[in-house]
C-alpha positions as CSV (number, residue, x, y, z in Angstrom):
1,M,-0.1,0.0,-0.1
2,A,2.9,2.7,0.9
3,V,4.5,1.7,-2.6
4,E,1.2,2.6,-4.3
5,L,0.9,5.6,-2.3
6,N,4.4,6.7,-3.1
7,A,3.7,6.2,-7.1
8,K,0.6,8.2,-6.6
9,G,2.5,10.9,-5.2
10,N,5.1,11.0,-8.0
11,V,2.4,11.2,-10.4
12,S,0.7,14.3,-8.7
13,F,4.4,15.8,-8.5
14,S,5.1,15.3,-12.2
15,T,1.8,17.1,-13.1
16,G,2.8,20.2,-10.6
17,Q,0.2,19.1,-7.9
18,F,2.6,19.4,-5.1
19,G,0.1,19.6,-2.2
20,K,-1.4,16.5,-3.6
21,A,1.8,14.7,-3.7
22,I,2.6,15.7,0.0
23,Q,-0.6,14.1,1.0
24,H,0.1,10.8,-0.9
25,Y,3.5,10.8,0.7
26,S,2.3,11.6,4.1
27,D,-0.2,8.8,3.9
28,G,2.5,6.5,2.9
29,I,4.6,7.5,5.8
30,K,1.9,6.5,8.1
31,L,1.8,3.0,6.8
32,A,5.6,2.8,6.5
33,P,7.3,5.3,8.7
34,E,10.9,3.7,8.1
35,A,10.5,4.3,4.2
36,Y,13.4,6.8,3.5
37,V,12.1,7.1,-0.2
38,L,8.8,8.7,0.9
39,Y,10.6,11.2,3.1
40,C,13.1,12.3,0.3
41,N,10.0,12.6,-2.1
42,R,8.1,14.7,0.3
43,S,11.0,17.0,1.0
44,L,11.2,17.7,-2.7
45,A,7.4,18.3,-3.0
46,Y,7.8,20.9,0.0
47,A,10.9,22.3,-1.7
48,S,8.8,22.9,-4.8
49,L,6.3,24.7,-2.7
50,E,9.1,26.9,-1.4
51,K,8.5,25.2,2.2
52,Y,12.1,25.0,2.8
53,E,12.1,24.2,6.5
54,Q,9.8,21.3,6.1
55,A,11.8,20.1,3.4
56,L,15.2,20.3,5.3
57,E,13.2,18.3,8.3
58,D,12.3,15.3,5.9
59,A,15.8,15.4,4.2
60,K,17.3,15.1,7.7
61,E,14.9,12.2,8.2
62,T,16.0,10.7,5.0
63,V,19.6,10.5,5.8
64,K,18.9,9.3,9.4
65,L,17.1,6.4,8.1
66,K,19.3,5.8,5.0
67,P,22.8,7.1,5.9
68,D,24.6,5.4,3.1
69,W,22.2,6.8,0.3
70,W,23.8,9.6,-2.1
71,E,20.4,10.9,-3.0
72,G,19.5,11.6,0.7
73,Y,22.6,13.8,1.2
74,A,21.8,15.7,-2.3
75,R,18.3,16.4,-1.1
76,L,19.7,17.5,2.3
77,G,22.2,19.9,0.6
78,D,19.6,21.2,-1.7
79,S,17.4,21.9,1.4
80,Y,20.2,23.9,3.3
81,K,21.1,25.7,0.0
82,S,17.5,26.9,-0.4
83,L,17.8,28.4,3.1
84,G,20.8,30.0,2.3
85,K,22.8,27.7,4.6
86,H,25.9,27.2,2.1
87,E,28.4,25.8,4.5
88,E,25.9,23.1,5.8
89,A,24.8,22.6,2.2
90,I,28.5,21.7,1.1
91,D,29.1,19.4,4.1
92,A,25.9,17.5,3.0
93,Y,27.1,17.1,-0.6
94,K,30.6,15.9,0.7
95,K,29.1,13.2,3.0
96,G,27.1,12.2,-0.3
97,L,30.2,12.0,-2.1
98,E,31.7,9.8,0.5
99,C,28.6,7.1,-0.4
100,D,29.4,7.8,-4.4
101,R,32.8,9.1,-5.2
102,K,31.9,9.3,-8.9
103,N,28.7,10.9,-8.8
104,I,28.6,14.0,-10.9
105,E,25.7,15.5,-9.5
106,L,27.2,15.5,-6.0
107,R,30.6,16.7,-7.5
108,S,28.9,19.6,-9.2
109,N,26.5,20.7,-6.8
110,P,29.0,21.9,-4.0
111,G,30.5,24.2,-6.6
112,P,27.3,26.4,-7.3
113,T,26.5,26.2,-3.6
114,A,30.0,27.6,-2.6
115,S,29.6,30.2,-5.3
116,N,26.3,31.3,-3.8
117,G,28.0,31.5,-0.5
118,G,30.9,33.5,-1.8
119,Q,33.4,30.8,-1.8
120,F,34.4,31.1,-5.3
121,E,37.9,29.4,-4.9
122,V,36.2,26.5,-3.4
123,A,33.4,26.6,-6.2
124,I,36.3,26.3,-8.7
125,K,37.8,23.3,-7.1
126,Y,34.7,21.4,-7.0
127,A,33.8,22.2,-10.5
128,S,37.4,21.3,-11.9
129,D,37.2,18.0,-9.9
130,A,33.8,17.2,-11.6
131,I,35.1,18.2,-15.0
132,K,37.9,15.6,-14.8
133,L,35.2,13.1,-14.3
134,A,32.7,14.5,-17.2
135,P,34.9,16.6,-19.5
136,E,31.8,17.1,-21.8
137,N,29.4,18.5,-19.5
138,H,28.7,22.0,-20.3
139,V,27.1,23.1,-17.2
140,L,30.3,22.4,-15.2
141,Y,32.2,24.8,-17.6
142,S,29.5,27.4,-16.9
143,N,29.6,27.2,-13.3
144,R,33.3,27.4,-13.3
145,S,33.1,30.4,-15.6
146,W,31.0,32.3,-13.2
147,S,33.3,31.6,-10.2
148,Y,36.1,32.8,-12.3
149,Y,34.1,35.9,-13.4
150,S,33.1,36.7,-9.7
151,L,36.9,36.6,-8.8
152,K,37.3,39.1,-11.7
153,K,39.7,36.3,-13.3
154,Y,38.2,37.3,-16.8
155,E,40.7,35.3,-19.1
156,Q,39.9,31.9,-17.4
157,A,36.3,32.9,-17.2
158,L,36.1,33.6,-20.9
159,E,38.0,30.3,-21.6
160,D,35.3,28.3,-19.7
161,A,32.4,30.2,-21.3
162,M,33.8,29.6,-24.9
163,K,34.0,25.9,-24.0
164,T,30.4,26.0,-22.8
165,V,28.9,27.3,-25.9
166,E,31.4,24.8,-27.7
167,L,29.9,21.9,-26.0
168,K,26.3,23.4,-26.1
169,P,26.1,25.8,-28.8
170,D,22.0,26.0,-28.5
171,W,22.2,26.9,-24.6
172,S,21.4,30.6,-24.0
173,L,23.2,30.7,-20.5
174,G,26.5,30.0,-22.1
175,Y,26.4,33.3,-24.2
176,S,25.0,34.9,-21.3
177,R,28.2,33.7,-19.4
178,M,30.3,35.0,-22.4
179,G,28.6,38.4,-22.3
180,N,29.0,39.0,-18.6
181,V,33.0,38.0,-19.1
182,Y,33.1,40.4,-22.0
183,H,31.6,43.2,-20.1
184,G,33.8,42.8,-17.3
185,L,36.8,43.1,-19.8
186,G,35.4,46.5,-21.1
187,K,34.6,44.8,-24.4
188,Y,31.2,46.1,-24.6
189,Q,30.3,45.5,-28.0
190,E,31.3,41.8,-27.9
191,A,29.3,41.5,-24.9
192,I,26.3,42.8,-26.7
193,D,26.8,40.4,-29.6
194,A,27.2,37.5,-27.0
195,Y,23.9,38.7,-25.2
196,K,21.9,39.1,-28.5
197,K,22.9,35.4,-29.3
198,S,21.6,34.6,-26.0
199,S,18.3,36.3,-26.7
200,D,18.0,34.8,-30.3
201,I,18.2,31.1,-28.5
202,Q,15.9,32.3,-25.5
203,P,13.6,35.3,-26.7
204,G,11.9,37.1,-23.8
205,N,14.5,36.6,-21.0
206,H,14.6,40.1,-19.2
207,N,17.8,39.3,-17.5
208,T,19.4,39.3,-21.0
209,Y,17.8,42.6,-21.8
210,F,19.0,44.3,-18.6
211,S,22.5,43.2,-19.5
212,L,22.2,44.4,-23.0
213,S,21.0,47.9,-21.5
214,L,24.0,48.1,-19.5
215,S,26.4,47.2,-22.1
216,Y,24.8,49.8,-24.4
217,S,25.2,52.4,-21.7
218,C,28.7,51.6,-21.1
219,L,29.3,52.2,-24.9
220,Q,27.4,55.5,-24.7
221,N,24.6,54.2,-26.8
222,Y,22.1,55.5,-24.6
223,E,19.2,55.3,-27.0
224,G,20.0,51.7,-27.2
225,A,20.0,51.4,-23.5
226,V,16.7,52.8,-23.3
227,E,15.1,50.8,-26.1
228,T,16.4,47.5,-24.3
229,A,15.5,48.8,-20.8
230,K,11.8,49.4,-22.2
231,E,11.8,45.7,-23.2
232,I,12.7,44.7,-19.6
233,V,9.9,46.4,-18.0
234,K,7.4,45.4,-20.8
235,L,8.6,41.7,-20.2
236,K,8.9,41.9,-16.5
237,P,6.5,45.0,-15.3
238,D,6.4,44.1,-11.8
239,W,10.4,44.2,-11.3
240,G,11.7,47.1,-9.6
241,E,15.2,46.5,-11.1
242,G,14.0,46.8,-14.6
243,Y,12.6,50.2,-13.8
244,S,16.1,51.3,-12.1
245,R,17.7,50.2,-15.4
246,L,15.3,52.4,-17.4
247,R,15.6,55.3,-15.0
248,K,19.5,55.4,-15.4
249,S,19.1,55.0,-19.1
250,F,16.7,57.9,-19.2
251,E,19.4,59.9,-17.1
252,D,22.0,59.4,-19.4
253,L,19.8,61.2,-22.2
254,G,18.8,63.9,-19.8
255,K,15.0,63.0,-19.9
256,H,14.1,64.2,-16.5
257,E,10.5,63.7,-17.1
258,E,10.9,60.1,-17.9
259,V,13.4,59.8,-15.1
260,I,10.8,61.1,-12.5
261,D,8.2,58.6,-13.8
262,A,10.7,55.5,-13.5
263,F,11.7,56.7,-10.0
264,K,8.0,56.6,-9.0
265,K,7.5,53.1,-10.5
266,E,10.8,52.0,-8.9
267,L,9.4,53.1,-5.4
268,E,6.1,51.6,-5.8
269,L,7.3,48.2,-6.9
270,E,10.5,47.9,-4.6
271,L,8.3,49.1,-1.5
272,K,11.3,51.3,-0.4
273,P,9.6,54.0,1.8
274,D,13.2,54.3,3.4
275,W,15.0,54.8,0.1
276,W,16.6,58.1,0.6
277,E,18.8,57.8,-2.7
278,G,15.5,57.4,-4.7
279,Y,14.2,60.8,-3.5
280,S,17.4,62.3,-3.8
281,G,17.7,61.1,-7.5
282,M,14.1,62.5,-7.9
283,G,15.0,65.8,-6.7
284,D,17.8,66.0,-9.1
285,A,15.5,65.3,-12.1
286,Y,12.9,68.0,-10.8
287,H,15.8,70.3,-10.4
288,G,16.9,69.4,-14.3
289,L,13.4,70.4,-15.2
290,G,13.3,73.8,-13.5
291,K,10.7,72.5,-10.9
292,Y,12.7,73.9,-7.9
293,Q,9.9,73.5,-5.3
294,E,9.2,69.9,-6.2
295,A,13.2,69.4,-6.1
296,I,13.1,70.9,-2.5
297,D,10.4,68.7,-1.5
298,A,12.0,65.6,-2.6
299,Y,15.5,66.4,-1.2
300,K,13.7,67.1,2.2
301,K,12.0,63.6,2.1
302,S,15.6,62.3,1.4
303,L,17.0,63.9,4.6
304,D,14.1,63.0,6.7
305,I,15.2,59.5,6.0
306,Q,18.7,60.2,5.9
307,P,19.7,63.0,8.2
308,G,23.0,64.7,8.4
309,E,23.6,63.7,4.4
310,H,25.9,66.6,3.5
311,E,25.0,66.5,-0.2
312,M,21.4,66.8,0.4
313,Y,21.9,70.0,2.3
314,F,23.9,71.2,-0.8
315,N,21.1,70.3,-3.2
316,L,18.7,72.1,-1.3
317,S,21.0,75.1,-1.0
318,L,21.2,75.1,-4.9
319,S,17.2,74.7,-5.3
320,Y,16.7,77.6,-3.1
321,S,19.2,79.7,-5.0
322,S,17.4,78.8,-8.1
323,L,14.3,80.2,-6.5
324,Q,16.4,83.4,-5.6
325,N,15.6,82.6,-1.8
326,Y,19.2,83.2,-0.9
327,E,18.6,83.4,2.8
328,Q,17.5,79.8,3.0
329,A,20.1,78.7,0.4
330,L,22.8,80.3,2.7
331,E,21.5,78.4,5.8
332,Y,21.5,75.1,3.9
333,A,25.0,76.0,2.6
334,K,26.2,76.6,6.1
335,E,24.8,73.1,7.1
336,T,26.9,71.7,4.3
337,V,30.3,73.0,5.4
338,K,29.5,72.2,9.0
339,L,28.7,68.5,8.1
340,K,31.5,68.2,5.7
341,P,34.1,70.8,6.6
342,D,36.9,69.3,4.1
343,W,34.8,69.4,1.0
344,S,35.5,72.1,-1.5
345,E,32.2,72.1,-3.1
346,G,30.4,73.0,0.0
347,Y,32.5,76.2,0.3
348,R,31.8,77.0,-3.3
349,R,28.0,76.5,-2.4
350,L,28.3,79.0,0.7
351,G,30.3,81.5,-1.3
352,E,27.7,81.5,-4.1
353,S,24.8,82.0,-1.5
354,Y,26.6,85.0,-0.1
355,E,26.9,86.3,-3.7
356,G,23.4,86.0,-4.1
357,L,23.0,88.3,-1.0
358,G,25.6,90.7,-2.2
359,K,28.0,89.8,0.8
360,H,30.9,89.8,-1.5
361,E,33.5,89.7,1.3
362,E,32.1,86.6,3.1
363,A,31.9,85.1,-0.4
364,I,35.7,85.7,-0.8
365,D,36.3,84.0,2.7
366,A,34.3,81.0,1.7
367,Y,36.1,80.5,-1.7
368,K,39.5,80.7,0.1
369,K,38.5,77.9,2.4
370,G,37.3,76.0,-0.4
371,L,40.8,76.5,-2.0
372,E,42.5,75.4,1.0
373,C,40.6,71.9,0.7
374,D,41.3,71.7,-2.8
375,P,44.2,74.1,-4.0
376,K,43.8,73.2,-7.8
377,N,40.1,73.7,-8.1
378,G,40.0,76.0,-11.1
379,R,36.3,76.7,-10.6
380,L,36.7,78.1,-7.1
381,E,39.7,80.3,-8.4
382,S,37.5,81.8,-11.1
383,L,34.8,82.3,-8.6
384,L,37.4,84.0,-6.1
385,V,38.6,86.4,-8.9
386,Y,34.9,87.4,-9.9
387,A,33.9,87.9,-6.0
388,R,36.9,90.1,-5.7
389,A,36.1,92.1,-8.6
390,S,32.5,92.5,-7.4
391,A,33.7,93.6,-4.1
392,S,35.8,96.1,-5.7
393,I,33.2,97.5,-7.9
394,S,30.9,97.5,-5.0
395,G,33.4,99.3,-3.0
396,G,34.0,101.7,-5.6
397,R,30.4,102.7,-5.9
398,R,30.4,103.4,-2.2
399,F,33.1,105.6,-2.6
400,I,31.9,107.4,-5.4
401,S,28.5,107.8,-3.6
402,H,30.4,109.2,-0.5
403,V,32.4,111.8,-2.5
404,H,29.2,112.7,-4.5
405,G,27.6,113.5,-1.0
406,V,30.5,115.4,0.2
407,V,30.6,117.6,-3.0
408,L,26.8,118.1,-2.9
409,K,26.8,119.3,0.8
410,A,29.8,121.6,0.1
411,F,28.2,123.0,-3.1
412,Q,24.8,123.6,-1.1
413,R,26.7,125.4,1.6
414,N,28.3,127.7,-0.9
415,F,25.3,128.3,-2.8
416,W,23.2,129.2,-0.1
417,G,25.9,130.9,1.7
418,A,26.4,133.0,-1.5
419,S,22.6,133.4,-1.7
420,N,22.3,134.8,1.6
421,Q,25.0,137.4,1.0
422,V,23.2,138.8,-1.9
423,L,20.0,139.2,-0.2
424,E,21.6,141.0,2.6
425,E,23.4,143.4,0.2
426,A,20.0,143.9,-1.6
427,N,18.4,144.7,1.8
């Protein structure tokens, strides 16, 4: 009876009815609580429903009942891997290899698991050992290519990627691997060509379009970047990363309205109410459109989330200056240099705010402090020259005004004095 229930469970599993499969396996376990295969199969069914804790418990029971069965350890390793417990997964795969030294599945499994855990050197070792046993297995070369790529060992990564497509020329992932490596090498056109081949084999893969858009951006082909990014959000409209790529592509083209729309969609999908960088970027886009009050509102939201971010004070000061609200611009500029006293740009903003208020001497002092932070800053040097000239002109005007007043008073005294004398003589 337990055998029949196991068979029924397998049929349900094969048709994607994982809940029903679990029920059959569970009924079988009630009849045969020592049947390790039922626990193993139920573990896989739980994993298919992303119930990884239950999958792990059944996998543990499997190896407890059958400690010399490699499939039990494979299932245990997969369960740990799904929970992000990479060290435990590797240990499980190793134990499985002790049961079956030449098992290619077990030899290849620790590699990707180690790679997912950031242990790329370990992953390379496992992949290399597996390749010795199965030199025609394209997946092994693909996995090792990824590990080399992650270590920025691009030449080795490229060699393995090429071997992958040689062994399996109709496999899209092989070309994606190749594209990643070419991108890492700065060979963006070659990367684009590889990604396009991948897309030809597997049309509609949003990840491939993402990579294409990125490579187009690196070639400064921003129109191409936008077009492929549009394809991403068309294929995967609920993926915030797609809108992020679209936003950055629009930013490169200076299309601020589109940037704002993409930002809003990204915030909505990624559910990032505390994403201060997002509001900052939105503020930049509004500023670029000349919508300075909207920019100020966005920057203030960013500051609410991330208080003390000196660049936000800088941006606020700039937007207030654009509204000719120089008093507010000055307050935020002062806060900028208070938070970041070694940043020359902060003093530039401070000087420009003082200039807006006609306080040329204070502007000169600010520019001087900025040059102490960055003595070779040509922009600050130019602003300092301008401020000194403005101060000189302003001072000259004050001097002329003063002299004019003195002369006028003297003339008035002389004129009225002479007039009085004439009147006295007339009388």
